[in-house]
C-alpha positions as CSV (number, residue, x, y, z in Angstrom):
1,M,21.8,7.0,19.3
2,S,18.9,5.1,21.1
3,L,15.3,5.5,20.1
4,F,14.5,7.1,23.5
5,S,17.3,9.7,23.2
6,T,16.3,10.5,19.7
7,W,12.7,11.1,20.8
8,K,13.9,13.3,23.7
9,D,15.9,15.4,21.2
10,L,12.9,15.7,19.0
11,R,10.7,16.9,21.8
12,K,13.3,19.5,22.8
13,Q,13.2,20.8,19.3
14,G,9.5,21.2,19.2
15,V,8.5,18.2,17.0
16,M,4.9,17.1,17.5
17,G,4.0,13.4,17.7
18,I,0.7,11.7,17.1
19,N,-0.2,11.3,20.7
20,Q,0.7,14.9,21.5
21,R,-1.4,16.1,18.6
22,N,-4.4,14.1,19.7
23,A,-4.3,14.8,23.4
24,D,-3.0,18.4,23.6
25,Y,-4.6,19.9,20.5
26,V,-7.3,17.8,18.7
27,L,-9.1,16.8,21.9
28,R,-8.4,20.0,23.7
29,Y,-9.4,22.5,21.0
30,N,-11.9,20.6,18.8
31,Q,-15.3,20.1,20.4
32,R,-16.8,16.8,19.1
33,H,-20.2,18.3,18.2
34,L,-18.4,20.6,15.6
35,Y,-16.8,17.7,13.7
36,P,-19.7,17.3,11.2
37,L,-18.8,20.8,9.9
38,V,-15.5,19.5,8.6
39,D,-16.2,15.7,8.1
40,D,-19.0,16.4,5.7
41,K,-17.8,18.3,2.6
42,I,-21.3,19.5,1.7
43,K,-21.8,21.1,5.1
44,T,-18.4,22.7,4.9
45,K,-19.1,24.1,1.5
46,E,-22.5,25.5,2.5
47,R,-21.1,27.1,5.7
48,A,-18.2,28.6,3.7
49,E,-20.4,30.1,1.1
50,Q,-22.5,31.7,3.8
51,A,-19.4,33.3,5.3
52,G,-18.2,34.6,1.9
53,I,-15.3,32.2,1.6
54,H,-14.7,31.1,-2.0
55,V,-15.2,27.4,-2.7
56,P,-15.5,25.3,-5.9
57,P,-19.2,25.9,-7.0
58,M,-21.5,23.0,-6.2
59,Y,-23.7,21.7,-9.1
60,G,-25.8,19.4,-7.1
61,V,-26.2,16.7,-4.4
62,I,-27.4,13.1,-4.7
63,D,-28.5,11.7,-1.4
64,S,-30.8,8.9,-2.4
65,D,-30.8,6.0,-4.9
66,K,-33.8,7.6,-6.6
67,Q,-31.8,10.7,-7.4
68,I,-29.0,8.8,-9.1
69,S,-30.8,9.1,-12.4
70,Q,-30.7,12.9,-12.1
71,L,-27.0,13.0,-12.7
72,A,-27.3,14.0,-16.4
73,E,-29.7,16.8,-15.4
74,I,-27.3,18.0,-12.7
75,V,-24.3,18.2,-15.0
76,D,-26.3,19.5,-18.0
77,G,-24.3,22.4,-19.5
78,H,-21.0,21.3,-17.8
79,R,-18.6,19.2,-19.9
80,D,-16.3,18.7,-16.9
81,F,-17.2,18.1,-13.2
82,V,-16.1,16.2,-10.1
83,I,-18.0,13.5,-8.1
84,K,-17.1,13.3,-4.4
85,P,-18.3,11.3,-1.4
86,A,-19.4,13.9,1.1
87,Q,-17.7,12.1,4.0
88,G,-14.8,10.6,2.1
89,A,-11.2,10.8,3.2
90,G,-7.8,10.6,1.5
91,G,-9.2,11.2,-2.0
92,D,-11.0,7.9,-2.1
93,G,-14.1,7.7,-4.2
94,I,-13.4,10.9,-6.2
95,I,-13.9,10.8,-9.9
96,V,-12.8,13.8,-12.0
97,I,-14.5,14.1,-15.4
98,V,-12.5,16.4,-17.8
99,D,-14.6,16.0,-21.0
100,Q,-17.4,14.1,-22.7
101,F,-17.3,12.1,-25.9
102,E,-20.2,10.4,-27.8
103,G,-22.2,9.8,-24.6
104,Y,-19.2,8.8,-22.6
105,Y,-17.4,10.7,-19.8
106,R,-13.6,11.0,-20.0
107,T,-11.7,10.9,-16.6
108,A,-8.5,12.8,-15.8
109,S,-6.5,9.6,-16.6
110,G,-8.1,9.3,-20.0
111,R,-10.5,6.5,-19.2
112,L,-13.9,6.6,-20.8
113,L,-16.9,5.8,-18.5
114,S,-20.5,5.3,-19.5
115,R,-23.4,6.9,-17.7
116,E,-24.1,3.5,-16.1
117,D,-20.5,3.4,-14.8
118,L,-21.0,6.7,-13.1
119,E,-24.4,5.7,-11.7
120,F,-22.9,2.5,-10.3
121,H,-20.1,4.6,-8.6
122,L,-22.7,6.9,-7.2
123,S,-24.6,3.9,-5.7
124,G,-21.3,2.9,-4.0
125,I,-20.9,6.3,-2.6
126,L,-24.4,6.3,-1.1
127,S,-23.8,2.9,0.4
128,G,-20.9,4.4,2.4
129,I,-18.0,2.4,1.0
130,Y,-15.8,5.6,0.9
131,S,-17.2,7.3,4.0
132,L,-15.6,7.8,7.4
133,G,-16.9,4.9,9.6
134,G,-18.7,3.2,6.6
135,H,-21.9,5.2,7.2
136,R,-24.4,5.9,4.5
137,D,-23.2,8.9,2.6
138,R,-24.2,11.6,0.0
139,A,-22.5,12.4,-3.3
140,L,-21.4,15.9,-4.2
141,I,-21.2,17.1,-7.8
142,E,-19.1,20.2,-8.2
143,F,-16.9,22.4,-10.4
144,R,-13.7,21.0,-11.7
145,V,-10.7,23.0,-10.6
146,T,-8.1,23.7,-13.4
147,P,-4.7,24.3,-11.8
148,D,-2.9,27.6,-12.4
149,P,-0.1,27.2,-15.1
150,I,2.5,28.0,-12.5
151,F,2.3,24.4,-11.3
152,S,2.9,22.8,-14.7
153,A,6.7,22.4,-14.2
154,I,6.5,20.9,-10.7
155,S,3.4,18.7,-10.8
156,Y,2.2,15.6,-12.6
157,E,-1.4,15.7,-13.7
158,G,-4.0,16.2,-11.1
159,V,-4.6,19.4,-9.0
160,P,-1.9,20.5,-6.5
161,D,-3.3,21.8,-3.2
162,I,-2.1,23.9,-0.3
163,R,-2.6,22.9,3.3
164,I,-2.2,25.3,6.2
165,I,-2.4,24.2,9.8
166,V,-4.1,26.7,12.0
167,L,-4.3,27.0,15.9
168,K,-7.0,29.3,17.3
169,G,-6.9,31.2,14.0
170,Y,-3.1,31.5,13.9
171,P,-1.5,29.8,10.8
172,L,1.4,27.6,11.9
173,L,2.8,25.7,8.9
174,A,2.0,25.6,5.2
175,M,2.6,22.9,2.7
176,L,2.1,22.5,-1.1
177,R,1.1,19.0,-2.1
178,L,2.1,18.0,-5.6
179,P,0.6,14.9,-7.4
180,T,3.0,12.4,-8.9
181,R,2.7,9.5,-11.3
182,Q,2.8,7.2,-8.3
183,S,0.0,9.0,-6.5
184,G,-2.2,8.7,-9.7
185,G,-2.5,12.4,-10.0
186,K,-3.8,12.8,-6.5
187,A,-2.4,15.3,-4.0
188,N,-2.3,12.7,-1.2
189,L,1.0,12.1,0.6
190,H,0.1,8.6,1.6
191,Q,-0.5,7.6,-2.0
192,G,2.8,9.0,-3.2
193,A,2.3,12.8,-3.6
194,I,5.1,15.2,-2.6
195,G,4.8,17.6,0.3
196,V,6.7,20.9,-0.2
197,G,7.2,23.4,2.6
198,V,6.1,27.0,2.1
199,D,7.4,30.0,3.9
200,L,4.5,31.7,5.7
201,A,5.9,35.2,5.3
202,T,6.6,35.1,1.5
203,G,4.8,32.1,-0.1
204,I,8.0,30.8,-1.5
205,T,8.4,27.0,-1.6
206,L,11.1,25.2,0.3
207,D,12.4,21.6,0.0
208,G,10.1,18.7,-0.3
209,T,9.3,15.3,1.3
210,W,8.4,12.3,-0.7
211,L,7.6,8.9,1.0
212,N,9.1,10.4,4.2
213,K,12.4,11.3,2.4
214,L,13.7,14.8,1.8
215,I,13.9,15.7,-1.9
216,N,14.8,18.7,-4.0
217,S,13.1,18.0,-7.3
218,H,9.9,16.4,-8.6
219,P,10.5,12.7,-9.5
220,D,8.5,12.9,-12.7
221,T,9.2,16.4,-14.1
222,T,12.8,16.5,-12.5
223,N,12.3,20.2,-12.0
224,P,13.3,21.8,-8.6
225,V,10.5,22.2,-6.2
226,R,12.2,24.9,-4.2
227,G,12.1,28.6,-4.9
228,V,8.6,28.8,-6.5
229,Q,6.7,31.9,-5.6
230,L,3.1,31.0,-5.1
231,P,0.7,33.7,-6.3
232,Y,-2.1,35.2,-4.2
233,W,-0.2,34.0,-1.1
234,N,-1.7,36.6,1.3
235,G,-5.1,35.5,0.0
236,F,-4.4,31.9,0.9
237,M,-3.2,32.9,4.3
238,S,-6.2,35.1,5.0
239,L,-8.6,32.4,3.9
240,A,-7.0,29.8,6.2
241,T,-7.0,32.3,9.1
242,R,-10.7,33.0,8.8
243,C,-11.6,29.3,8.9
244,Y,-11.3,29.5,12.7
245,E,-14.4,31.8,12.8
246,L,-16.0,29.6,10.2
247,T,-16.0,26.4,12.2
248,G,-15.1,27.2,15.8
249,L,-12.5,24.4,15.7
250,G,-9.3,25.5,17.4
251,Y,-6.9,23.1,15.6
252,L,-7.4,22.2,12.0
253,G,-5.9,21.8,8.5
254,V,-7.2,24.0,5.7
255,D,-6.9,22.6,2.2
256,M,-7.0,25.0,-0.7
257,V,-6.4,25.1,-4.4
258,L,-5.5,27.7,-7.0
259,D,-7.8,27.7,-10.0
260,K,-6.5,29.4,-13.1
261,D,-9.6,31.6,-13.4
262,K,-11.2,31.7,-10.0
263,G,-8.0,32.1,-7.9
264,P,-7.7,30.7,-4.3
265,L,-10.6,28.3,-3.3
266,M,-11.1,26.4,-0.1
267,L,-11.4,22.7,-0.8
268,E,-12.0,21.1,2.6
269,L,-11.1,21.2,6.3
270,N,-9.5,18.6,8.4
271,A,-9.9,18.3,12.2
272,R,-7.0,15.8,12.5
273,P,-4.3,17.1,10.1
274,G,-1.2,14.9,9.6
275,L,2.3,15.6,10.8
276,N,4.4,15.2,7.6
277,I,4.1,18.9,7.2
278,Q,6.9,19.2,9.8
279,I,9.3,17.3,7.6
280,A,8.4,19.4,4.5
281,N,9.1,22.6,6.5
282,N,12.0,21.4,8.6
283,A,10.1,22.9,11.6
284,G,8.2,21.5,14.6
285,L,4.5,22.0,15.2
286,A,4.8,21.8,18.9
287,A,7.2,24.7,19.1
288,R,5.0,26.9,17.0
289,C,1.9,25.9,18.9
290,A,3.7,27.0,22.1
291,T,4.6,30.3,20.6
292,V,1.0,31.0,19.6
293,E,-0.4,29.9,23.0
294,A,2.0,32.2,24.7
295,E,0.8,35.1,22.5
296,I,-2.8,34.2,23.2
297,E,-2.1,34.3,26.9
298,R,-0.2,37.6,26.6
299,L,-3.0,39.3,24.8
300,A,-5.6,37.9,27.3
301,L,-3.7,39.5,30.2
302,K,-4.1,42.8,28.3
303,G,-7.8,42.1,28.0
304,I,-7.6,41.2,24.2
305,H,-9.5,37.9,23.8
306,K,-10.4,38.1,20.1
307,P,-7.6,39.6,18.0
308,S,-8.6,40.2,14.4
309,P,-7.7,37.7,11.6
310,D,-5.3,40.3,10.2
311,K,-3.5,40.7,13.5
312,R,-3.2,36.9,13.9
313,L,-1.9,36.6,10.4
314,A,0.7,39.4,10.8
315,F,2.0,37.8,14.1
316,C,2.6,34.4,12.4
317,Q,4.2,35.8,9.3
318,R,6.6,37.8,11.6
319,E,7.4,35.0,14.0
320,F,7.5,32.0,11.6
321,S,9.5,33.2,8.7
322,Q,11.6,30.2,7.5
323,T,14.7,32.4,7.4
324,S,14.8,31.8,11.2
325,A,14.5,28.0,11.0
326,N,17.4,26.4,12.9
327,L,16.6,22.7,12.8
328,S,18.7,20.4,10.6
329,S,17.0,18.4,7.9
330,E,19.1,15.4,8.9
331,T,17.4,15.5,12.4
332,F,14.0,15.3,10.8
333,T,14.9,12.6,8.3
334,A,16.6,10.3,10.8
335,A,13.9,10.9,13.5
336,E,10.7,10.4,11.5
337,E,10.5,6.6,11.9
338,S,11.5,6.9,15.6
339,Q,8.8,9.4,16.2
340,T,6.1,7.3,14.6
341,A,7.3,4.2,16.5
342,V,7.1,6.0,19.9
343,D,3.7,7.5,19.2
344,K,2.2,4.0,18.5
345,H,3.0,2.8,22.0
């Protein structure tokens, strides 16, 4: 089968490519002046707290070299915490401190860092070496999430997270991202984490994708990734649905975590979410976007322009149950490289 015919088949089955995502959804639905709300984690967190959306508590912000020496004061009373660049991407620049020992800070990997080490890292964050576009940045010091025990059998260190892609407040696809040894305990697919599809209606996990290959079990724990019931699923879905009102962005990815004590928390938002979620779910984003857009148009003709989050959620859970998926996993596996190649031209 030729590259062109493969791509035509993908388009017919509703698979979204990079160019289509950018032109038809990101540029169309996301106004540029709203980007700072999602590109800056501090602004996102502040806006979410104002809207009553639960996020990891913020301990403090360092936005100048003079304030770097205030780190000890900011984390006073907290043995564990997380340092993040406000405008970072892909998990770069994040340091997770899990404990303290004799004046040193122990990272999630077990490495001991001195206060000077952390201050040097903070200086790097402020200089913009981790930020989008290399601009001067701020450092966020926040609560360290402790994963719910349900993930212990299917994850390697780190904190698994859940991404839900939302169009105009309608959830389209969901994915559980699981850290691996290769990813260094980070839930980042490009660094070697696993993406596992999640059924929108039930919150039960499906098969996974690892380095663009379909898998059934975690490479480190060897346990199956399919069939796990994620707790608080309706809470995750409701939270993701409400992020449309939070930002005004029509097309976005909502990243969330499950803390063992605090429950579902929104971690960050992404105005340009990736496309691997289609492989993990064996379902095309373009097809689901078309279904939602048709529903929005249908409601508009009836004079309903702002359906409630609950109604949007109920519609997607009814329409997008994975029990109705009819695309073959072989199609997605064979086509992924073809899709990427076509999109680049």
